[in-house]
Steps between C-alpha positions, in 0.01 A plus 500: 500500500546618145775393261610644169676279249706600203212417269298790643756755375352780714659838414465870616405843353659823393534800729200671350293185508623430854375839609153416369508163673606654832224757474250223435648287779465771764170642375309318771749609764402863458146408600585306814788538742817307419572209736872444557540139607807341655567133569480540877175692478361234268535218753347721772203586279444134416453412866295809580273527195417153372143409604580128476780533754273703728247215480766247604603726787144531630454124472807455720360755747170310511678168566701668778177546694478121536778531757285726718198273445691193621621683810152641564371150585644553848226758565181350651191482281182642655155480338181661632149449361151615590164372377150640525235256374126483458419135459246233584415388851634149437867602492558846632851570622814589305436379149752295307735724298813357331831569670404623846157434660393146594125427507358440848154343513240675711254330735295220345143575404208258509360619173651651192504870573617730225434829675791739441697580814812724533838357598859630530852363533843652562822298471872569523777253412873545558753261347877517552783284368798594719691180424516358146783245538710676233218549248489879537877529460487277192224712346697818572817352350306404187352851475850649529626264228204593276580868537870443431411302188261771378759768570768297319265468202453877502877561519555256214238677288655841573847373413379343175323818389798714597758308301254477209477879510880527505527272197239711323680822594841398368340355186331835443833678543651253253228584245559868562868446429414314182295795380814715526698241304229485234478877479873537448486237227216678317699820521783320322263369234358845439847651470588232246171564319574871470853427383369258236277776363801731455721226355226388261458857365874518448495167319731338754244248631208325328150628568393162628704565815269788590195276465661231713596746774147642492350152541739418785413829672125428478546151638719635782227745599239223501722287720562795730128544557469126569773523763337808648170314526673218689662754730163658580345161570785425740437827682130418525585165658741672738228749598263209568750327726573823687134594525548831316218690332730698269509418130813360338575843347524651848747247647870583497749233607773660709732199553672454166870507589521121509473503119848655493676297770527142619446383861781365714516138614230446768513269800433153360486298822210255515287661770123479457365563850344831394336364188119545533431181302705293746340678795154425362567126479654507846184665634286234331705230669452665839125528436479127426689426823260719699196340333629153586555608860144631520364167375714308751363705791137473390472148648537624855244564778280810495447673834205740533421709807141619489243688700139595432201681643140438395177668597147437370149626546167332418140614501393154623556402861589146608136436605377601155375845606555763233653834604625672189686769694744236627589422142698823473706441816796266555337304781733197479882533490785252478878533511774253419873458441721213407797353319478275198785284371439334164713277283437405133545125545399385155675773302844335507444346155410837349795667673743238369379553144546875535846452649603291200358765271694786660819296523483452123440873452800573721720268293373671186594843636843372603555368147390831345738684731789282385395553139499877544850487649620297203330734254655807662843340500481427126341839432794663675748286312343594166490868592872500589595331171282742304647800680858399435447409135274793421757733650766363265263531204420861590868592500540356152193678364659832594807406295276398211307827512818710491628297205168530315495878550856532366423273205185691407687830500745352251224355282315830500809679375560230237142534376538875459810450290336230290718212618207286626133466408176526696500133603832523682405822678159365606665183627735709712203698634317180583808368681521821703130483588529135598808575713307775683204270563728221623678732739173624650370143523821366658488767772138410562589133542774577753260702715236231458749245631577721799128529573470121475770464766311747723176310444659165589636649822169673572662842537426761234744740665783294345380639167415853618836554674680459167315804365670741738 
């Protein structure tokens, strides 16, 4: 947000000089296509074009897959493995391999025989957990809560970037309005400068007036360029937020009517259910509840239903006779099935520690949720006070501007007739410039206050509807 104080004394240019400035301002636009940008399009572009928001969205999509993973544990797990070995006589069956095959010792030999004999093994294992005593449901509930939290974080990030873009947009329009105020003021200075030249030749005004007007005109032009630089920087920031590739010279702001009118009184009821910040903390609370539930169900029995099939072949017979051809066949087979019920007896201490940990996290999230409600309530209260007071100030600045314009017209006429000097006329011009700046700034503050109310409620449409 950019502010201009009276000490800056920014002032505009003459018609001829304005023409040159406009030509310079739109020089880049002739090269690239002009981008007309409205407020509604801005918030749509923010959500669609910002890479950071796309990253948050994909992170939420990735976390969503945890829901399917937790439900997928109902599907049986089947593993099949095959071995073909060429090993020593002393231990020729399926060799030990981590994770699947168990070593089975071959027939004993009288002597150490390290002749290499072929051997094979084929195994299949099926494991199924049809009943989890609530553990699967708890894991699924936690996965759902994780996705809701990630999605709430994404929505909060989108909302933050959108209202930041709206602030930037209306600030840019404010700066654009200031440039018009400054230009009109420089036009007045140049008119007075030209008049001082004529009056000085006629001996009606001192020549020093001409020098003073010339100095004021130069300073006004310098200040105009400074304001224009700030305006361009604001457009560059707006383009960044909206993800636009166009240069600042090619962007035209279409929503500018709010600089000429004030919004009506919005709905000021304290309703924050739609606020993304509140929803984010609510989702964090639900995630902590689901995590605690998962820990509570972890100290329950585990029921496994299993079945396996195993076949092996060895090039050594039971009587010690070697027949290598048998090593490539599955001459011995076994099948089995069963149920296993296990219970982590000694894990109760670990589980209790984890339960205390997650209970504390849950209390923390509950406290943060209450804090966010309090913050939103006070944010809303401040926004309402600002809106009401800023609206009253804006009405008075319009009165001041009309009075300053009338007073300057009188001073200008008095200067021409020699009734007042340069100092009095320049003071009247400064008062008129300051009144124009204050009016533009007061309108900006009213619309800022309205946007603050929309932000507190979590509904940007409250702001956009006033633009119709």
